[in-house]
C-alpha positions in Angstrom: 119.0 -32.1 -178.8 116.4 -33.3 -175.9 117.0 -36.7 -174.7 113.4 -38.7 -174.3 113.5 -41.1 -171.6 111.4 -44.3 -172.9 109.6 -46.5 -170.8 111.5 -49.9 -169.7 110.7 -52.8 -172.2 107.5 -54.5 -171.3 107.4 -58.1 -170.0 105.6 -59.9 -172.6 103.6 -63.2 -172.3 100.4 -64.3 -174.2 97.2 -62.6 -173.4 94.8 -64.9 -171.2 91.8 -62.6 -170.6 90.4 -59.3 -171.0 91.8 -58.1 -167.9 95.2 -59.6 -168.9 96.7 -58.6 -171.9 100.0 -60.2 -171.5 102.2 -57.0 -171.9 103.5 -56.1 -168.1 105.5 -53.2 -167.0 108.8 -53.9 -165.9 108.3 -52.2 -162.4 105.4 -54.6 -161.5 106.4 -54.4 -158.1 106.3 -50.5 -158.1 102.7 -51.0 -159.4 101.4 -53.0 -156.8 102.9 -51.0 -154.0 101.3 -48.0 -155.2 98.0 -49.5 -155.8 98.4 -51.0 -152.2 99.4 -47.6 -150.8 96.4 -45.7 -152.5 93.9 -48.0 -151.5 95.2 -47.7 -147.7 95.2 -44.0 -148.2 91.6 -43.9 -149.6 90.3 -45.8 -146.6 92.1 -43.6 -144.3 90.9 -40.6 -145.9 87.5 -41.6 -146.8 84.6 -39.6 -145.0 81.0 -41.6 -144.6 79.5 -38.4 -143.5 80.5 -36.7 -146.5 79.7 -39.5 -148.7 76.3 -41.0 -146.9 74.9 -38.1 -145.3 75.9 -35.0 -147.4 76.1 -36.4 -151.0 73.9 -39.7 -150.3 71.0 -38.3 -148.3 70.8 -35.0 -149.8 70.7 -36.2 -153.4 68.0 -38.7 -152.4 66.1 -36.1 -150.5 66.1 -33.8 -153.5 65.2 -36.5 -156.2 62.4 -38.1 -153.9 61.1 -34.7 -152.9 61.1 -35.8 -149.2 63.1 -37.0 -146.4 64.2 -40.4 -147.9 65.8 -41.5 -144.3 63.0 -40.9 -142.2 59.8 -41.2 -144.5 58.3 -44.8 -145.1 58.0 -46.5 -148.0 54.3 -46.7 -148.3 53.7 -49.0 -151.5 55.5 -51.3 -153.9 55.3 -48.4 -156.6 57.2 -46.2 -154.2 59.4 -48.9 -153.0 60.4 -49.4 -156.5 61.2 -45.6 -157.2 63.1 -45.3 -153.9 65.0 -48.6 -155.0 66.5 -46.8 -158.1 67.0 -43.5 -156.5 68.9 -44.6 -153.6 71.0 -46.6 -155.7 71.8 -43.6 -157.8 72.4 -41.4 -154.9 74.6 -43.8 -153.1 77.0 -44.0 -156.2 79.8 -42.3 -153.9 79.4 -44.1 -150.7 82.1 -46.6 -149.5 80.5 -49.6 -151.3 80.4 -48.1 -154.8 83.7 -46.6 -154.8 84.8 -50.1 -155.4 83.2 -50.0 -158.7 85.7 -47.7 -160.0 88.0 -50.7 -160.2 86.2 -51.6 -163.2 86.3 -48.7 -165.3 89.8 -49.4 -166.9 88.7 -52.6 -168.5 85.4 -51.3 -169.8 87.2 -48.3 -171.5 87.0 -48.6 -175.4 89.9 -49.1 -177.5 91.5 -45.7 -178.9 92.4 -47.4 -181.9 88.6 -47.7 -182.8 86.7 -45.0 -184.1 84.4 -42.9 -181.8 81.2 -44.9 -182.7 82.9 -48.2 -182.6 84.3 -47.3 -179.1 81.3 -46.5 -177.7 79.8 -49.5 -179.1 82.2 -51.5 -177.5 81.4 -49.6 -174.3 77.8 -50.4 -174.4 78.2 -54.0 -174.9 80.6 -54.2 -172.0 78.2 -52.5 -169.7 75.7 -55.2 -171.3 77.8 -58.3 -170.1 78.2 -56.2 -166.7 74.5 -56.2 -166.1 74.2 -59.7 -167.1 76.3 -60.5 -164.1 74.9 -57.9 -162.0 71.0 -58.1 -162.4 70.6 -62.0 -161.9 72.4 -61.9 -158.5 70.8 -58.6 -157.4 67.2 -60.2 -158.3 68.0 -63.3 -156.8 69.0 -61.8 -153.5 65.8 -59.2 -153.4 63.6 -62.4 -153.9 65.2 -64.1 -150.9 64.8 -61.0 -149.0 61.0 -61.1 -149.8 60.8 -64.6 -148.6 63.1 -64.5 -145.7 64.2 -60.8 -145.3 62.7 -60.5 -141.8 65.1 -63.1 -140.5 68.1 -62.1 -142.2 70.9 -60.2 -140.2 70.6 -57.0 -142.4 66.9 -56.4 -141.3 67.8 -55.9 -137.7 68.2 -52.1 -136.7 69.6 -52.8 -133.3 72.9 -51.6 -133.0 75.2 -54.0 -130.8 78.5 -52.7 -129.0 80.3 -55.6 -130.7 80.4 -57.7 -133.6 76.7 -58.2 -134.8 75.7 -60.7 -137.2 74.9 -57.6 -139.5 78.3 -56.2 -139.2 79.9 -59.5 -139.5 77.8 -60.1 -142.7 79.1 -56.8 -144.1 82.7 -57.7 -143.3 82.8 -61.1 -145.0 81.1 -59.9 -148.1 83.1 -56.6 -148.8 86.4 -58.7 -147.7 85.8 -61.4 -150.0 84.9 -59.0 -152.8 88.1 -57.1 -152.0 90.2 -60.0 -151.9 89.0 -61.2 -155.4 89.8 -57.6 -156.8 93.4 -57.8 -155.4 93.8 -61.3 -157.2 92.4 -59.8 -160.4 95.0 -56.7 -160.0 97.9 -58.9 -159.2 97.0 -61.2 -162.4 96.6 -57.9 -164.5 100.2 -57.0 -163.3 101.6 -60.2 -164.0 102.4 -61.2 -160.4 100.0 -64.3 -160.5 98.5 -66.5 -163.1 95.2 -65.1 -164.3 92.3 -67.0 -162.5 90.3 -66.4 -165.5 92.3 -68.0 -168.0 90.4 -71.2 -168.5 86.8 -69.7 -168.6 88.0 -66.8 -170.8 89.2 -69.2 -173.7 85.5 -70.3 -174.1 83.7 -67.3 -172.7 85.8 -64.1 -173.5 83.2 -61.9 -171.7 83.4 -64.0 -168.5 85.7 -61.2 -166.9 83.0 -58.7 -167.3 80.4 -61.0 -165.9 82.3 -61.5 -162.8 82.4 -57.8 -162.4 79.2 -57.7 -162.5 78.5 -60.2 -160.1 80.7 -58.4 -157.6 78.8 -55.4 -157.9 75.5 -57.1 -157.4 77.1 -58.8 -154.2 77.7 -55.1 -152.6 73.9 -55.7 -151.8 74.7 -58.7 -149.6 76.4 -56.8 -147.1 75.3 -53.4 -147.6 75.0 -51.5 -144.3 74.1 -48.1 -145.8 71.0 -46.8 -144.2 69.0 -45.7 -147.4 69.6 -49.6 -148.7 68.4 -50.9 -145.3 65.2 -49.1 -145.5 64.8 -50.5 -148.8 65.7 -53.9 -147.3 62.9 -53.7 -144.5 60.4 -52.7 -147.0 61.1 -55.6 -149.3 61.3 -57.9 -146.2 58.0 -56.6 -144.8 56.0 -57.2 -147.9 57.0 -60.7 -148.1 56.8 -60.2 -152.0 59.7 -61.9 -153.8 58.8 -60.4 -157.2 58.8 -56.8 -155.5 62.2 -57.7 -153.9 63.7 -58.8 -157.0 62.7 -56.0 -159.1 63.9 -53.3 -156.1 67.2 -54.8 -155.6 67.9 -55.0 -159.4 66.9 -51.4 -159.8 69.1 -50.5 -156.8 72.1 -52.2 -158.6 71.1 -50.6 -161.9 71.1 -47.2 -159.8 74.8 -47.9 -158.4 76.4 -48.0 -162.0 74.8 -45.4 -163.6 77.5 -42.8 -162.7 80.6 -45.5 -163.2 78.8 -45.8 -166.7 78.9 -42.0 -167.6 82.5 -41.9 -166.5 83.5 -44.9 -168.7 81.8 -42.9 -171.7 83.7 -39.8 -170.8 86.8 -41.6 -170.4 86.5 -43.3 -173.6 85.8 -40.1 -175.5 88.9 -38.5 -173.7 90.9 -41.5 -175.1 90.3 -40.2 -178.7 93.1 -37.7 -178.1 96.6 -37.7 -176.8 95.9 -40.0 -173.8 94.6 -42.6 -175.9 97.8 -42.1 -178.1 100.0 -42.5 -175.0 98.4 -45.6 -174.0 98.4 -47.3 -177.4 102.0 -46.5 -177.6 103.0 -49.0 -174.9 100.2 -51.6 -174.2 102.1 -52.3 -170.9 100.7 -49.0 -169.4 97.2 -50.3 -169.8 98.1 -53.4 -167.8 99.5 -50.9 -165.3 96.5 -49.0 -164.9 93.8 -52.2 -165.0 96.2 -53.2 -162.0 96.2 -50.3 -160.2 92.4 -49.9 -160.6 91.7 -53.4 -159.3 94.3 -53.3 -156.2 93.2 -49.6 -155.2 89.5 -50.9 -155.0 90.5 -54.2 -153.4 92.9 -52.7 -150.8 90.2 -50.3 -150.0 87.5 -52.6 -149.7 89.9 -55.0 -147.2 91.1 -51.9 -145.1 87.9 -50.1 -144.9 85.5 -52.9 -144.4 87.5 -55.2 -142.4 90.6 -53.3 -140.7 88.9 -50.1 -139.9 85.8 -51.6 -138.7 87.5 -53.9 -136.3 89.4 -50.5 -135.2 86.0 -48.8 -134.6 84.8 -51.8 -132.4 87.7 -51.4 -130.4 89.6 -54.7 -131.4 92.9 -53.1 -133.1 94.4 -49.9 -133.9 93.7 -48.2 -137.3 94.8 -44.4 -137.8 92.1 -42.0 -137.8 91.8 -39.0 -140.1 90.9 -35.8 -138.1 87.5 -35.1 -139.5 86.2 -38.4 -138.5 
């Protein structure tokens, strides 16, 4: 007779938000350690040359039909097209890898029918966009007004901490810390910071995730984004800036949306039944996603950048 090793019993508390279902794994410390370790490892392994140059630039060149990095953006119409395509091409840059932390909470319930599950996914993506697009558009409008005086407009390379680098470090560092807190809450380590607002607005966690994704643009140093930023700033047109930045953010989440749909379809089978058998597993996966993304953001955008600038030591992969 085969002995089946069951999961340790879950720690049960009342669910407080979409990200915190109240059923936590017994080995919460292990979930946290694995999440942080994988985030650190990803920051160590990440190759900006592969993600930005090989994947990002080549994809943008193919879709636009010309060299995206060196060809000037001539008109507002071409700038709008460039904004969406550069956002899509940048799906696997170091900025966007953090978007994958939101995949778990967006996936449909395996207990629902396929149509119901996909409908839930579509609604979830809609709430994500409700948080992302207003912030992206607002920042784009500000760029259209003040952009030539903002740190991201600069093309100069300073040997130390330039205002543009400081802005990126603060932006992604704060986003990373927020994701770490959400991950710790999903694992039951800390109180859910979204509990109070979720009682009145159940979709508030998804709106927050959209805000965080929209905030990527505030610190993003990706060269194709920099070209779009300077185009919007030089046109001094807040409507163009708002449209371009909103489309850039939409491009950023296209690949993630496809991944969410595919995962939802996969969960119709054995994987979905495995998760449904113990809801604590869902908490573990949600916590892991946030912790990996948050740890990656802090290590890659703060610790690793300080290493590259010569302030601290950080291990370097052989291919860097």
